[in-house]
N, C-alpha and C positions, 0 to 999 in steps of 0.2 A: 506850618509851611508858609513860605513866603508868597508864592503865586498859586494859591489854592483855586482860584477862579479860572486859571489858564486851561486846564484839561476840559472842564465842561463847555467852555466857550469854543474850544477847538473841536470838540465832538459835534456841537450844534452847527458850526460852520461847515464841517465835513459832510454832515447829513444834508444840509441845504445845497451844497455844491453837487452832491450825488443826485439829489432829486432833480435839480436843474439840468444836469447832464444826461440823465436817463429817461426823462419824460419824452413821450413820442412827439415828433415834429408833425405839424399839420400843413399840408400843401395849400396854397392859396387856391380858392375855387375859381373856376372860369366865370368871368362876369357877363358873358354873352350867351344867348340861346343857340349858338352854333359852335361847331368844333372844327378841328383841322380836317381838311378834305371836303368840307361842305362848300357849296357854291351859293353865294349870297349876292343879292342885288341891292346896292346902296343908292339912296336918293340924296344927291349932293345939295348943298345950300343954294347953288345956282340953278336948281331944278333939273340938273343933268342926272343921268342914270349911269351907274358903273357896276358891271358884273365883276365878281371877285371869287376866285377859288382860294379858300383860306389855307395858307401854307404854314403859318406860324402865328401864335398869340403871345404877346408880351404885355402884361398889365392891361392897359386900355388901348393898345395898338394891335392891329392885325396886319400881317404881310400877305399880300395877294401874289400868287404865282402859280406856275403849272405844277411844279414838283415840290413837296414839302422838304425834300432833302437838299435841294439846290438853293443856296443862299445868295448867289450872285444875281439871280433873276428876281423880278417882282418889284413891288412898290408897297409902301406902308400906308395904311389908312387909320384914321382916328374915328372909330364908329360913334362915339358920343357927339362928335361935331357934325355928323350927318343928320339929315332931316328924318330919315327912316331907313329901314332895311327889311328885306324879306328873304327867308331861306328858301331856295329852290328845291323842289322835290327831286330826289335821286332817280335816275333812269335805270 
């Protein structure tokens, strides 16, 4: 046969593609010890204090706001740039 290597190579490539497509995807873990809905007190580099109700977490940024479903309100904070933070106890 002229291309006797074609069928085994095609089978191996198909198996690799199937494995890559069917393996389970893993979500990225939350890098912070707080979650959406928690109230956190951040200490800013200028020694100011800022309270924040976590509305959204995206990579290393958090959005503070009143309602997690409202995207127009709120402001974004970069927690790694803060001097510290403390999660407030829920009432």
